[in-house]
N, C-alpha and C positions, 0 to 999 in steps of 0.2 A: 551467596549465589546470585549471579546476574539475572535480572528479570526485566520485562518490559512493563512500563507503567501506562503507556499510551502508544497507539498506532493508528494512523489515519492517512487518507489519500486527499490531495488537494491539487488544484490547477496551478498554484504557485505557493512557494514557501520562501520567506525572506528572513535572514538573520541580520539584525542591525549590528554593525560592527562596533558602534560606540557603546550600546547598552547590552549587547549580547542577547537581546530578546528575540523570540521567534514569532513571526506572524504567518498564519496559514490563511491563504486567500482562496475563496471559493472551495470550501471543503466538499469533497465528492461523496455523496450519499448513495448514488446509483448511477449507472450508465444507461442511457436510453437512446434509441436510434430508430429511424423510420425503416432502415434496411441494414442488411449485413452482407459482407463484412464491414465492421466499424473500425476505422483507423484512429487511434489515439496518438496525436502528434507528440504531446508531452504532458506528463503529470509527475507528481512527487509523492514519495512515501516518507512520512515523518514517524520516527520511532524514538520514544523517550526511554532510555535504559537506566536502571539503577543497579548499584553493586554494594556489597558489604565491604568493610575496610580490608578484610583478609582476601578478597577476590583480586585477581590480576588487574593491572592497570590497563591492559589492552586486551581486546577480544576480536577474534575473526569469526565471522558467521556468514551464512549463505542466505540470501533472500531469493525465494522462489515464488513465481507468480503463476497461478493456475486459472483456467476457465473450466469449470466443472472438474473433471479428472485430468485434463490435458495441461501439461506444463508449457507455458508460453515463453518464459525466459527465466534465467537465474543469474545472480550477480554475487561475487565475493565482496564482502563488506568488512572493513576494519574500523574499529572504534577505539580511540585512545582517551581514557578518562582523565589523564593529566592530573593525578592526585585528588580528583574530585569523586564524589559518589554518584553523580549523574552525568549522562552523556546524551546528546541529541544527535541522532543519525538522520541525515537528510539525503535521500536517494532520488536522483533524477531518472525517470524512465523516458527515453527518447524513442518514439515510434514503436507502437505495439498494435497488432491487429487482433481484434476480437471477432472470430469468424461467425459466431452465433450467440443467441441469448443464453443465459445460465447464471451460475454463481462464480463471481470473480473473487479470488482469494490470494492474499499475500501471506507468506509464511517465513518466519526467521528460524533458521536451524543453527545449532551449535553442537559440534561433534555428533551430527546426524540426529539430534534430539530437538524437537520443536519447542521453542520457548516463547513464541509470540505469533499471533495471526490476526488478520482482519479480513472481513469479507463483505461484499455488497452484491446486489443483483444487477444483471445486465438484461434489459428488457427491450422488446420490440414494441414501439408505439404506433398508433394509428390503425391497429387491427380492432375492428368492432364486430360484434356478433350481428350478422345480417338476419333480420327477422322480417317475415312477411306478416303484415297485419291486415286481416280482412275485416272490413267494417260493414 
């Protein structure tokens, strides 16, 4: 059965054509903004897939991105293992609006069944509790 070993978000992901190594630059652990809506110009989703020898060489799946319960976008993805047991899927997300704080979640679905997900928080920064101190 095909499964995900790793899923992450990054500002940039590079695959070296000579060594076939992957570099994730500025891994995203959370989104923070002074105000909303927050426009995300570009970021990447990296997913490392593994399969058993008897699994299909190619797989089609759906990547859905949510903020809380609201679906922001979905993309059809095709992975070709090319006789190998691992595949690295790199998806570019160009232009996404986060309307408010919450939980940001990416989900991979195959035949309508979730087989991978990754989430992080979207926070509003700069809000402090205003307290009156009488001395």
